[in-house]
KEMARLO-87625 format. One record per residue (C-alpha): residue number from 1; x, y, z; chain; residue in three letters. Coordinates in pm, 1 decimal. Example, Ala and Ser with C-alpha at 12.3 -4.5 7.8 and 13.67 -1.06 7.14 Angstrom:
<pts>
@n->1&x->1230.0&y->-450.0&z->780.0&chain->A&res->Ala
@n->2&x->1367.0&y->-106.0&z->714.0&chain->A&res->Ser
</pts>
This chain:
<pts>
@n->1&x->181.5&y->338.7&z->4256.1&chain->A&res->Met
@n->2&x->-80.7&y->552.9&z->4433.9&chain->A&res->Thr
@n->3&x->-363.7&y->393.6&z->4626.3&chain->A&res->Leu
@n->4&x->-604.1&y->534.9&z->4368.5&chain->A&res->Tyr
@n->5&x->-424.7&y->368.1&z->4076.9&chain->A&res->Leu
@n->6&x->-392.4&y->42.8&z->4266.6&chain->A&res->Ala
@n->7&x->-763.3&y->48.6&z->4344.1&chain->A&res->Ser
@n->8&x->-848.5&y->138.9&z->3983.9&chain->A&res->Lys
@n->9&x->-632.1&y->-141.1&z->3847.4&chain->A&res->Glu
@n->10&x->-798.7&y->-388.5&z->4080.5&chain->A&res->Lys
@n->11&x->-1139.4&y->-270.0&z->3962.3&chain->A&res->Glu
@n->12&x->-1041.7&y->-298.1&z->3594.1&chain->A&res->Ile
@n->13&x->-896.8&y->-646.1&z->3641.7&chain->A&res->Leu
@n->14&x->-1212.1&y->-758.1&z->3821.9&chain->A&res->Ser
@n->15&x->-1436.6&y->-630.6&z->3542.3&chain->A&res->Lys
@n->16&x->-1221.0&y->-789.8&z->3273.3&chain->A&res->Leu
@n->17&x->-1231.0&y->-1121.7&z->3455.4&chain->A&res->Lys
@n->18&x->-1610.1&y->-1113.4&z->3480.6&chain->A&res->Ser
@n->19&x->-1633.9&y->-993.8&z->3119.9&chain->A&res->Asn
@n->20&x->-1835.9&y->-690.3&z->3220.8&chain->A&res->Ser
@n->21&x->-1811.1&y->-329.2&z->3100.5&chain->A&res->Glu
@n->22&x->-1540.7&y->-421.9&z->2848.8&chain->A&res->Leu
@n->23&x->-1574.6&y->-95.9&z->2657.6&chain->A&res->Asn
@n->24&x->-1521.0&y->104.5&z->2975.3&chain->A&res->Thr
@n->25&x->-1219.0&y->-107.0&z->3064.1&chain->A&res->Cys
@n->26&x->-1066.6&y->-70.7&z->2717.8&chain->A&res->Leu
@n->27&x->-1114.7&y->306.3&z->2723.8&chain->A&res->Lys
@n->28&x->-927.2&y->315.0&z->3053.9&chain->A&res->Tyr
@n->29&x->-645.5&y->96.7&z->2918.8&chain->A&res->Leu
@n->30&x->-606.4&y->310.7&z->2607.0&chain->A&res->Tyr
@n->31&x->-610.3&y->631.2&z->2808.3&chain->A&res->Lys
@n->32&x->-360.8&y->515.4&z->3070.5&chain->A&res->Glu
@n->33&x->-118.9&y->296.7&z->2875.5&chain->A&res->Tyr
@n->34&x->-138.4&y->369.4&z->2502.5&chain->A&res->Phe
@n->35&x->123.2&y->647.8&z->2504.4&chain->A&res->Gly
@n->36&x->356.6&y->445.3&z->2723.5&chain->A&res->Phe
@n->37&x->336.4&y->136.0&z->2501.4&chain->A&res->Leu
@n->38&x->351.1&y->338.5&z->2180.4&chain->A&res->Glu
@n->39&x->676.2&y->499.7&z->2295.5&chain->A&res->Gly
@n->40&x->832.6&y->158.8&z->2349.7&chain->A&res->Met
@n->41&x->748.0&y->48.3&z->1996.1&chain->A&res->Ile
@n->42&x->847.5&y->377.7&z->1829.1&chain->A&res->Leu
@n->43&x->1183.6&y->360.1&z->2005.9&chain->A&res->Asn
@n->44&x->1237.5&y->8.2&z->1872.2&chain->A&res->Asn
@n->45&x->1206.2&y->49.0&z->1494.7&chain->A&res->Ser
@n->46&x->825.6&y->63.5&z->1488.4&chain->A&res->Gly
@n->47&x->582.4&y->308.2&z->1328.2&chain->A&res->Ser
@n->48&x->261.7&y->455.2&z->1468.1&chain->A&res->Lys
@n->49&x->66.1&y->198.8&z->1262.8&chain->A&res->Glu
@n->50&x->278.1&y->-80.1&z->1411.6&chain->A&res->Asp
@n->51&x->210.8&y->56.9&z->1758.8&chain->A&res->Ala
@n->52&x->-165.6&y->63.8&z->1706.0&chain->A&res->Glu
@n->53&x->-166.6&y->-298.0&z->1589.3&chain->A&res->Asp
@n->54&x->58.2&y->-423.3&z->1868.8&chain->A&res->Val
@n->55&x->-127.5&y->-237.0&z->2143.3&chain->A&res->Ile
@n->56&x->-461.4&y->-368.6&z->2020.3&chain->A&res->Gln
@n->57&x->-321.9&y->-722.7&z->2022.8&chain->A&res->Glu
@n->58&x->-176.4&y->-659.9&z->2367.9&chain->A&res->Thr
@n->59&x->-510.8&y->-558.7&z->2517.6&chain->A&res->Phe
@n->60&x->-684.7&y->-855.9&z->2356.3&chain->A&res->Val
@n->61&x->-414.5&y->-1084.6&z->2497.7&chain->A&res->Ala
@n->62&x->-456.1&y->-926.4&z->2840.3&chain->A&res->Leu
@n->63&x->-829.8&y->-997.9&z->2843.0&chain->A&res->Ile
@n->64&x->-774.2&y->-1360.4&z->2740.1&chain->A&res->Gln
@n->65&x->-501.6&y->-1409.6&z->3001.9&chain->A&res->Ile
@n->66&x->-715.5&y->-1264.8&z->3278.2&chain->A&res->Ile
@n->67&x->-1026.4&y->-1460.2&z->3181.9&chain->A&res->Gln
@n->68&x->-820.0&y->-1780.7&z->3169.5&chain->A&res->Asn
@n->69&x->-697.1&y->-1711.9&z->3524.7&chain->A&res->Asn
@n->70&x->-334.8&y->-1683.8&z->3407.7&chain->A&res->Lys
@n->71&x->-272.3&y->-1336.1&z->3544.2&chain->A&res->Phe
@n->72&x->-112.9&y->-1387.8&z->3887.4&chain->A&res->Lys
@n->73&x->-83.0&y->-1022.2&z->3981.4&chain->A&res->Gly
@n->74&x->287.0&y->-1060.5&z->4061.9&chain->A&res->Glu
@n->75&x->363.2&y->-737.5&z->3875.7&chain->A&res->Ser
@n->76&x->174.2&y->-415.9&z->3814.2&chain->A&res->Ser
@n->77&x->-65.9&y->-398.2&z->3521.3&chain->A&res->Leu
@n->78&x->166.0&y->-145.9&z->3354.8&chain->A&res->Lys
@n->79&x->465.2&y->-378.5&z->3378.3&chain->A&res->Ser
@n->80&x->261.1&y->-673.4&z->3259.1&chain->A&res->Phe
@n->81&x->129.4&y->-482.9&z->2955.0&chain->A&res->Leu
@n->82&x->482.6&y->-371.0&z->2873.7&chain->A&res->Tyr
@n->83&x->607.5&y->-731.0&z->2879.8&chain->A&res->Ala
@n->84&x->321.1&y->-857.2&z->2661.8&chain->A&res->Val
@n->85&x->356.9&y->-573.1&z->2408.4&chain->A&res->Ala
@n->86&x->733.0&y->-622.1&z->2395.0&chain->A&res->Lys
@n->87&x->696.8&y->-993.8&z->2323.2&chain->A&res->Asn
@n->88&x->439.5&y->-931.1&z->2052.0&chain->A&res->Ile
@n->89&x->655.1&y->-661.9&z->1888.3&chain->A&res->Trp
@n->90&x->972.3&y->-872.9&z->1902.3&chain->A&res->Leu
@n->91&x->780.2&y->-1156.3&z->1737.5&chain->A&res->Gly
@n->92&x->670.6&y->-925.9&z->1456.1&chain->A&res->Lys
@n->93&x->1023.5&y->-791.4&z->1408.6&chain->A&res->Leu
@n->94&x->1164.0&y->-1144.3&z->1381.0&chain->A&res->Lys
@n->95&x->891.7&y->-1237.1&z->1132.5&chain->A&res->Lys
@n->96&x->957.1&y->-927.8&z->919.1&chain->A&res->His
@n->97&x->1331.0&y->-994.6&z->924.2&chain->A&res->Lys
@n->98&x->1278.1&y->-1357.3&z->821.7&chain->A&res->Ala
@n->99&x->1044.8&y->-1255.8&z->538.0&chain->A&res->Glu
@n->100&x->1292.1&y->-991.4&z->418.1&chain->A&res->Tyr
@n->101&x->1577.2&y->-1242.5&z->418.7&chain->A&res->Met
@n->102&x->1365.7&y->-1500.7&z->233.8&chain->A&res->Arg
@n->103&x->1270.2&y->-1241.6&z->-27.8&chain->A&res->Ala
@n->104&x->1635.4&y->-1143.0&z->-78.9&chain->A&res->Asn
@n->105&x->1742.9&y->-1505.0&z->-112.6&chain->A&res->Ile
@n->106&x->1465.2&y->-1566.5&z->-365.0&chain->A&res->Trp
@n->107&x->1556.3&y->-1262.8&z->-577.1&chain->A&res->Val
@n->108&x->1926.4&y->-1351.3&z->-570.7&chain->A&res->Glu
@n->109&x->1850.1&y->-1705.8&z->-682.6&chain->A&res->Ser
@n->110&x->1617.3&y->-1579.9&z->-957.3&chain->A&res->Asn
@n->111&x->1814.3&y->-1316.5&z->-1154.8&chain->A&res->Pro
@n->112&x->1548.8&y->-1326.0&z->-1428.5&chain->A&res->Lys
@n->113&x->1298.0&y->-1182.3&z->-1179.2&chain->A&res->Phe
@n->114&x->1505.6&y->-864.9&z->-1137.5&chain->A&res->Glu
@n->115&x->1551.1&y->-841.4&z->-1514.6&chain->A&res->Ala
@n->116&x->1174.1&y->-874.1&z->-1563.0&chain->A&res->Asp
@n->117&x->1114.2&y->-596.4&z->-1311.0&chain->A&res->Ile
@n->118&x->1357.4&y->-366.0&z->-1491.0&chain->A&res->Gln
@n->119&x->1192.0&y->-446.1&z->-1822.9&chain->A&res->Glu
@n->120&x->848.7&y->-368.2&z->-1681.7&chain->A&res->Gln
@n->121&x->972.6&y->-38.8&z->-1537.4&chain->A&res->Leu
@n->122&x->1110.9&y->56.2&z->-1878.4&chain->A&res->Ser
@n->123&x->778.3&y->-31.0&z->-2038.8&chain->A&res->Lys
@n->124&x->591.5&y->175.7&z->-1781.8&chain->A&res->Asn
@n->125&x->813.8&y->477.4&z->-1854.8&chain->A&res->Glu
@n->126&x->766.0&y->428.1&z->-2228.8&chain->A&res->Ala
@n->127&x->388.6&y->400.5&z->-2192.7&chain->A&res->Leu
@n->128&x->385.8&y->717.8&z->-1986.1&chain->A&res->Ser
@n->129&x->580.9&y->906.2&z->-2253.5&chain->A&res->Leu
@n->130&x->356.0&y->777.1&z->-2534.0&chain->A&res->Ile
@n->131&x->44.0&y->864.4&z->-2334.9&chain->A&res->Ser
@n->132&x->173.3&y->1216.7&z->-2264.9&chain->A&res->Asn
@n->133&x->253.4&y->1276.6&z->-2632.3&chain->A&res->Val
@n->134&x->-88.4&y->1154.0&z->-2745.5&chain->A&res->Leu
@n->135&x->-256.2&y->1371.3&z->-2482.9&chain->A&res->Ser
@n->136&x->-115.4&y->1682.0&z->-2651.8&chain->A&res->Thr
@n->137&x->-326.6&y->1595.0&z->-2957.5&chain->A&res->Leu
@n->138&x->-650.4&y->1607.9&z->-2760.4&chain->A&res->Gly
@n->139&x->-862.4&y->1341.6&z->-2594.7&chain->A&res->Ser
@n->140&x->-1030.2&y->1223.1&z->-2916.3&chain->A&res->Val
@n->141&x->-703.1&y->1164.3&z->-3102.0&chain->A&res->Cys
@n->142&x->-553.1&y->998.5&z->-2797.2&chain->A&res->Lys
@n->143&x->-839.8&y->748.2&z->-2778.6&chain->A&res->Val
@n->144&x->-829.3&y->671.9&z->-3150.7&chain->A&res->Ile
@n->145&x->-453.1&y->624.7&z->-3183.4&chain->A&res->Leu
@n->146&x->-412.7&y->442.0&z->-2855.6&chain->A&res->Gln
@n->147&x->-685.9&y->191.4&z->-2930.3&chain->A&res->Lys
@n->148&x->-578.9&y->145.7&z->-3293.3&chain->A&res->Phe
@n->149&x->-204.0&y->106.0&z->-3244.5&chain->A&res->Tyr
@n->150&x->-165.9&y->-31.8&z->-2891.1&chain->A&res->Tyr
@n->151&x->-488.5&y->-214.2&z->-2822.2&chain->A&res->Glu
@n->152&x->-499.3&y->-322.4&z->-3189.7&chain->A&res->Glu
@n->153&x->-871.4&y->-262.1&z->-3225.1&chain->A&res->Leu
@n->154&x->-1032.6&y->-221.4&z->-3565.2&chain->A&res->Ser
@n->155&x->-1196.7&y->107.4&z->-3667.5&chain->A&res->Leu
@n->156&x->-1532.5&y->-65.0&z->-3634.6&chain->A&res->Lys
@n->157&x->-1450.8&y->-156.6&z->-3272.4&chain->A&res->Glu
@n->158&x->-1313.7&y->190.8&z->-3195.2&chain->A&res->Ile
@n->159&x->-1630.3&y->351.7&z->-3330.7&chain->A&res->Leu
@n->160&x->-1815.7&y->239.6&z->-3016.9&chain->A&res->Ala
@n->161&x->-1584.1&y->458.2&z->-2806.0&chain->A&res->Phe
@n->162&x->-1650.0&y->773.8&z->-3007.5&chain->A&res->Thr
@n->163&x->-1937.7&y->994.3&z->-3123.3&chain->A&res->Asp
@n->164&x->-1856.5&y->960.8&z->-3494.5&chain->A&res->Phe
@n->165&x->-2136.8&y->865.4&z->-3734.7&chain->A&res->Glu
@n->166&x->-1952.1&y->592.9&z->-3923.4&chain->A&res->Asn
@n->167&x->-1615.9&y->432.1&z->-3994.8&chain->A&res->Glu
@n->168&x->-1531.3&y->668.0&z->-4281.4&chain->A&res->Gln
@n->169&x->-1565.0&y->973.6&z->-4061.1&chain->A&res->Val
@n->170&x->-1352.3&y->798.4&z->-3798.9&chain->A&res->Leu
@n->171&x->-1093.2&y->705.9&z->-4063.7&chain->A&res->Arg
@n->172&x->-1069.6&y->1069.2&z->-4172.9&chain->A&res->Asn
@n->173&x->-1024.2&y->1182.1&z->-3813.0&chain->A&res->Lys
@n->174&x->-753.0&y->920.4&z->-3756.3&chain->A&res->Lys
@n->175&x->-564.8&y->1053.2&z->-4061.4&chain->A&res->Ala
@n->176&x->-584.7&y->1408.3&z->-3923.0&chain->A&res->Lys
@n->177&x->-461.2&y->1287.9&z->-3585.8&chain->A&res->Cys
@n->178&x->-161.9&y->1117.0&z->-3745.1&chain->A&res->Met
@n->179&x->-86.4&y->1430.5&z->-3946.1&chain->A&res->Lys
@n->180&x->-95.1&y->1641.5&z->-3629.1&chain->A&res->Ser
@n->181&x->132.2&y->1394.6&z->-3452.5&chain->A&res->Leu
@n->182&x->382.1&y->1393.9&z->-3739.7&chain->A&res->Thr
@n->183&x->392.7&y->1774.1&z->-3751.7&chain->A&res->Glu
@n->184&x->442.3&y->1796.4&z->-3376.0&chain->A&res->Lys
@n->185&x->726.8&y->1544.8&z->-3380.7&chain->A&res->Leu
@n->186&x->897.1&y->1718.6&z->-3675.4&chain->A&res->Asn
@n->187&x->891.1&y->2040.7&z->-3475.7&chain->A&res->Gln
@n->188&x->1049.7&y->1870.7&z->-3173.7&chain->A&res->Gln
@n->189&x->1331.6&y->1635.5&z->-3287.1&chain->A&res->Pro
@n->190&x->1424.0&y->1545.5&z->-2928.3&chain->A&res->His
@n->191&x->1067.2&y->1437.6&z->-2852.2&chain->A&res->Leu
@n->192&x->1056.4&y->1246.0&z->-3179.8&chain->A&res->Lys
@n->193&x->1370.2&y->1050.4&z->-3090.2&chain->A&res->Glu
@n->194&x->1240.3&y->975.0&z->-2738.2&chain->A&res->Ser
@n->195&x->906.0&y->854.8&z->-2874.4&chain->A&res->Leu
@n->196&x->1068.8&y->625.6&z->-3129.6&chain->A&res->Tyr
@n->197&x->1285.8&y->474.5&z->-2854.9&chain->A&res->Lys
@n->198&x->973.8&y->417.5&z->-2646.5&chain->A&res->Ala
@n->199&x->795.0&y->252.2&z->-2937.3&chain->A&res->Leu
@n->200&x->1086.6&y->14.2&z->-2995.4&chain->A&res->Arg
@n->201&x->1040.5&y->-129.7&z->-2642.8&chain->A&res->Ile
@n->202&x->709.0&y->-290.9&z->-2742.4&chain->A&res->Phe
</pts>
């Protein structure tokens, strides 16, 4: 370590201990050690987001250690920061591994959970298909049919979502929408079969 760095470290440690010019000290720490500490975390299964979190925690820990007179100066600041960051990151890795293992054990002991997930995924795919088909009829028809058949709203309730004058006009429009849908499905047998399969899921 050069005399300049040694002198600078001593100055930074002194300011941190007296709780003065913290912003200046933190800027120095980030400038001098962020890349070094980030590399350690990236090379040990971490992401850039992980590195940012760990390094921030490391600098906070450093300030607390110094202000509690627990920093003995037996190693360089760089080595000390490395040790603190490494301990913090190892702790997070162990925690993540434990959580992952607990989650796996829970899923394996609850087979219904996985079945429910698969069912919900199938429903999501079906809803997407139905929504796409209705969209081809235009936004007005999509709103009417979706709210009538899937949200099970009455024509009177649906009227509030449209610009139609009354229920009779809305009823006539709904009939036209259904006619358009039927014609479209008759022209595309494959789409018709897929839509019927989707409808049977609900």
